[in-house]
C-alpha positions, 0 to 999 in steps of 0.5 A: 604208214597207216593214215592219220584219222580224220577229224570227221572219222574221230567224230564218227567213232565218238558217236558210235561209242556213245550210241553203245554205251549210253549218252555222255550224260548217263555216264557222268551219272554213273561216274558220280553215283559210284563216287558216292557210294564209294564216299568220295562226295567231293568228286561226285560234286565236281562231276555234277558241276561240270555236267551242269556247266555243260548241260545247262537248261538240258540238265537231267533230273538225276544229275540235279538229284546227285548234285544235292546228295553230294552237298548233303554228303559234304555237309553243306546243308544250306547249299543243298537245300537251296539247290533242291528248292530251285530244282523242285520249282523247276520241275514244277514248271514255275518261272524262274527267269522273267523280266516280270522278277525284275523287282528282285533287282530293285530290292537287292540294288538298294543299300541293304543294312548288313551288307558290309558284313560281306568281304568277298564272295565265295568263288576262287576266280572270276567267271567267264560264264554267259549266266544272264541275270541271277538273284537270291535272298539269304541270311547271315547268322550271328555265328557267321553261318550263311543260311536260308538261301532262295534263288529269286532268279536263274535261268538254268541250273548252272546259273543257279548253282553258281549264285548259291556257291558264291553266296554260301561260301562267301567270306565275312569281315570278323571285325565287322561281324563282331561289332555288330554282335555287340552292338546290335545283337537283336539284328541276327539274322540279317537278311540280304539279297544279292543281284548279278548280271553276268555276261562276262567276268565278275570280281569276287574281291571287294575293292574300288577299281575305277569302275562302278561300285555299289556299296563295296561291291564292284566290278571290273568289266562293264556291265556285270556289277554285283548288287547289294 
């Protein structure tokens, strides 16, 4: 009976294969490109999103470009523009994760007029990523569209994409949006910012558990509260 390959042997084989066919990043870039060319931007976005999570600060420029292209192809312009702007500033060597940027935390944790329009954030499940501090500005239009997202702080492309998606795909309260349109039509667009310190699971629900809350945005784990 042939011997079962050891873990070391399997790793060696994998390394040899990678050396022959290119890096994993190049393989992912190729797959995402082919899906885009074939008119499957949703699959391309899935690949680039997972690649961002794996590569974090080592993400290659082409991965970021493909992520933006997939978003545009899906009609998700606000997210594409926000991520492209972050990628451009990152490529220029701008500081995007520093304690000197903590002024954004003070700005985003004060009570903001219009924060009550947000019903829940855009992720389908809690995150268990270690993303550090993330912050972004955005605005809500009178028709309920979320636009003009701009990253204030994110330490790598994965963190930037997390907060962009959380904001862009947030659900609004229809009743509160309608009431604001009727009572204060000149208040649009509503300009807001959000800040998170993410070192564990973050809830997307706007509920009031026994933990702490700031203007209705609560946490199920200490030290991970989203602020508005």
